C-alpha positions as CSV (number, residue, x, y, z in Angstrom):
1,M,22.2,70.5,-152.9
2,K,23.2,67.3,-154.6
3,P,25.5,68.0,-157.5
4,T,24.8,66.7,-161.0
5,R,28.3,67.1,-162.3
6,C,31.4,66.4,-160.3
7,Y,35.1,66.4,-161.0
8,T,38.2,65.4,-159.1
9,I,41.6,67.1,-159.5
10,W,44.1,64.3,-158.8
11,F,47.5,65.7,-157.9
12,S,50.8,65.2,-156.2
13,Q,52.4,68.2,-154.5
14,R,53.8,71.1,-156.5
15,T,52.0,70.4,-159.8
16,G,49.9,73.6,-159.9
17,S,46.7,72.1,-158.4
18,T,46.0,75.1,-156.1
19,L,46.5,77.6,-159.0
20,L,44.0,75.5,-161.0
21,Y,41.4,75.3,-158.4
22,E,41.6,79.0,-157.6
23,A,41.2,79.7,-161.3
24,L,38.2,77.4,-161.6
25,S,36.6,78.8,-158.4
26,S,36.9,82.3,-159.9
27,T,34.6,81.5,-162.7
28,G,31.6,80.9,-160.5
29,V,30.4,78.0,-162.6
30,A,32.9,75.2,-161.8
31,G,32.1,74.4,-158.2
32,K,34.5,75.3,-155.3
33,P,37.1,72.7,-155.8
34,T,39.2,72.7,-152.6
35,E,40.5,69.8,-150.6
36,W,37.2,68.8,-149.1
37,L,38.3,65.5,-147.7
38,N,41.8,66.3,-146.4
39,H,40.9,67.5,-142.9
40,R,38.3,64.8,-142.2
41,K,38.6,61.3,-140.9
42,P,37.0,58.8,-143.3
43,D,35.7,56.6,-140.5
44,A,34.1,59.6,-138.8
45,T,32.3,60.9,-141.9
46,S,28.6,60.1,-142.4
47,L,26.2,60.5,-145.3
48,K,25.1,63.7,-143.7
49,D,28.7,65.0,-143.7
50,I,29.0,64.2,-147.4
51,Q,25.8,66.1,-148.1
52,E,27.2,69.1,-146.3
53,I,30.3,68.9,-148.4
54,W,28.0,68.9,-151.5
55,N,26.1,71.9,-150.2
56,S,29.3,73.8,-149.5
57,G,31.1,73.0,-152.8
58,T,28.4,73.1,-155.4
59,T,27.7,76.1,-157.6
60,D,24.2,77.1,-158.7
61,N,24.6,75.1,-162.0
62,G,25.0,71.8,-160.1
63,V,28.8,71.5,-160.5
64,F,31.0,70.3,-157.7
65,G,34.8,69.9,-157.6
66,L,37.4,68.7,-155.3
67,K,41.1,68.1,-155.3
68,F,42.6,65.0,-153.8
69,S,46.1,63.5,-153.6
70,P,46.2,59.7,-153.2
71,H,47.7,58.3,-150.0
72,R,46.6,55.4,-147.8
73,A,43.4,57.3,-146.9
74,L,42.1,56.8,-150.4
75,N,41.0,53.2,-149.7
76,E,39.6,54.3,-146.3
77,W,37.5,56.8,-148.2
78,I,36.4,54.1,-150.6
79,D,35.3,52.0,-147.6
80,T,33.4,54.9,-146.1
81,F,31.6,55.7,-149.4
82,R,30.8,52.0,-149.9
83,M,29.2,51.8,-146.5
84,E,27.3,55.1,-146.5
85,F,25.9,54.5,-149.9
86,Q,25.3,50.8,-149.3
87,L,27.3,49.6,-152.3
88,S,28.4,46.1,-153.1
89,E,31.9,45.2,-152.0
90,H,32.5,44.0,-155.6
91,L,32.0,47.5,-157.1
92,S,35.2,49.0,-158.5
93,R,36.8,52.0,-156.6
94,P,36.0,54.5,-159.4
95,K,32.3,53.5,-159.3
96,V,32.2,53.9,-155.5
97,W,33.9,57.3,-155.9
98,E,31.2,58.3,-158.4
99,A,28.5,57.4,-156.0
100,A,29.9,60.1,-153.7
101,F,30.7,62.5,-156.6
102,P,28.1,61.8,-159.3
103,G,28.6,62.4,-163.0
104,G,32.3,62.4,-162.1
105,K,35.1,63.4,-164.4
106,H,38.8,63.2,-163.6
107,I,41.7,65.7,-164.0
108,F,45.2,64.3,-163.6
109,M,47.9,66.9,-162.8
110,T,51.5,66.1,-163.4
111,R,54.9,67.8,-163.8
112,R,57.4,66.5,-166.3
113,N,60.5,67.6,-164.4
114,K,60.2,65.5,-161.2
115,V,63.6,66.8,-159.9
116,R,62.2,70.3,-159.8
117,L,59.0,69.0,-158.3
118,A,60.9,67.3,-155.5
119,V,63.1,70.4,-154.9
120,S,60.0,72.6,-154.8
121,W,58.3,70.3,-152.4
122,W,61.3,70.2,-150.0
123,R,61.7,74.0,-150.3
124,A,58.1,74.5,-149.2
125,I,58.5,72.1,-146.3
126,V,61.6,73.8,-144.9
127,S,60.5,77.4,-145.6
128,G,56.9,76.9,-144.5
129,E,56.0,78.9,-147.6
130,W,53.7,76.7,-149.7
131,H,52.2,79.5,-151.7
132,R,52.8,83.2,-152.3
133,L,50.1,85.6,-153.4
134,Y,50.8,87.4,-156.7
135,G,52.8,90.5,-155.9
136,Q,53.6,89.6,-152.3
137,K,57.2,90.0,-151.1
138,P,59.2,86.9,-150.7
139,G,59.8,85.7,-147.2
140,D,63.1,86.5,-145.6
141,T,63.7,83.0,-144.2
142,D,67.3,81.8,-145.1
143,I,67.0,78.2,-146.2
144,A,70.3,77.9,-148.1
145,D,71.7,75.4,-145.6
146,K,68.5,73.3,-145.5
147,Y,69.4,71.2,-148.5
148,S,68.9,67.4,-147.9
149,F,69.7,64.8,-150.5
150,D,67.8,62.1,-148.6
151,A,64.7,64.3,-148.2
152,I,64.6,65.4,-151.9
153,N,65.3,61.8,-153.0
154,H,62.4,60.6,-150.9
155,L,60.1,63.2,-152.4
156,F,61.4,62.4,-155.9
157,A,60.2,58.8,-155.4
158,E,57.0,59.7,-153.5
159,C,55.6,61.9,-156.3
160,S,56.1,58.9,-158.7
161,M,54.4,56.6,-156.3
162,R,51.4,58.9,-156.0
163,E,51.1,59.1,-159.8
164,A,51.3,55.3,-159.9
165,A,48.4,55.2,-157.4
166,M,46.4,57.5,-159.5
167,Q,47.0,55.4,-162.6
168,S,46.1,52.3,-160.8
169,F,42.7,53.9,-159.8
170,F,42.0,55.0,-163.4
171,S,42.9,51.7,-164.8
172,E,40.3,49.9,-162.8
173,D,37.6,51.3,-165.1
174,N,39.6,52.3,-168.1
175,I,39.3,56.0,-167.3
176,I,41.1,58.4,-169.5
177,P,41.5,61.6,-167.4
178,L,42.2,65.1,-168.7
179,T,45.9,65.5,-168.2
180,I,47.2,68.9,-167.2
181,V,51.0,69.3,-167.3
182,Y,52.4,71.9,-164.9
183,E,54.9,73.3,-167.4
184,D,52.2,73.8,-170.1
185,F,49.7,75.2,-167.6
186,I,52.2,77.9,-166.5
187,L,52.8,79.0,-170.1
188,G,49.1,78.8,-171.1
189,Y,47.2,79.7,-168.0
190,E,43.8,80.9,-169.4
191,E,44.0,78.5,-172.3
192,T,44.4,75.6,-169.8
193,V,41.5,76.7,-167.6
194,R,39.2,77.0,-170.6
195,Q,40.3,73.5,-171.7
196,V,39.2,72.2,-168.3
197,L,35.8,74.0,-168.6
198,D,35.3,72.5,-172.1
199,Y,36.2,69.0,-170.7
200,L,33.6,69.5,-168.0
201,N,31.0,70.6,-170.6
202,I,30.6,74.0,-168.9
203,P,29.7,76.8,-171.4
204,A,32.5,79.3,-171.1
205,D,32.0,81.9,-173.8
206,N,31.0,84.5,-171.3
207,V,32.9,83.2,-168.4
208,S,35.5,85.4,-166.8
209,I,38.7,83.8,-165.5
210,A,40.6,85.7,-162.8
211,P,44.4,86.3,-163.4
212,P,46.8,83.9,-161.5
213,V,46.5,84.5,-157.8
214,L,49.9,82.9,-157.0
215,D,53.4,83.9,-157.7
216,R,56.5,81.8,-158.6
217,L,58.5,80.5,-155.6
218,A,61.5,79.1,-157.3
219,D,64.7,81.2,-156.8
220,N,68.5,80.9,-156.9
221,V,68.4,78.5,-153.9
222,S,66.0,76.3,-155.8
223,E,68.3,76.3,-158.8
224,E,71.3,75.4,-156.7
225,W,69.5,72.5,-155.1
226,V,68.3,71.2,-158.5
227,H,71.8,71.2,-159.8
228,R,73.3,69.6,-156.7
229,F,70.6,66.9,-156.5
230,R,70.9,65.9,-160.1
231,E,74.7,65.6,-159.8
232,E,74.5,63.6,-156.5
233,R,71.7,61.4,-157.8
234,Q,73.7,60.4,-160.8
235,T,77.0,59.8,-159.1
236,D,78.9,56.9,-160.7
237,W,76.3,56.5,-163.4
238,I,77.9,55.3,-166.6
239,N,75.3,57.2,-168.7
240,P,74.0,60.2,-166.8
241,A,70.6,61.2,-168.1
242,W,70.7,65.0,-167.3
């Protein structure tokens, strides 16, 4: 089933992208927007494979969604789509992307507090707990001694680089994505999901949205790491920002 309306959730880690795609999937009318490309190799993906992705991720109303975080594979995917759809080498990357995901719209997920983003990212890496189902007991892994300034500092920079890569992609065709801010999404969960449905031109008056399926992971250890990192990151600054 070739979709007629597609959207991409562009994200860096720890911005609420999984919470959003689970919410959209729960509606039954917004595709099945998981990370369809992440476990595939671009140079080993054919047109038939792309069609299978469409079939798997499209709801009966012709809507398809996916989430994607830019990294070096983005341009490899562009090359694959350009070849499989026999597109000109002069076509912009957004137009090539739209050939694979027609009628495409773009959702940009961000988080204002990049320090908390980086700490959350590192916490997930060292604990192995990337998500926790709502109501599930916290894991008992002790990670208090796993703080690493260098690792958090790297992730602090990496999330900014990924957002810069997204903006570079959007700028090629003057795309204005729908921006979803993590901090606002958490405070206005259903309102945000309905905002997305409206942006996608999906009638939502009678659409039911499931409650959040994920629970908060931040804890006292996270807070300690946030405080420690912000202090260490600004050591010897004449005008500390925070």
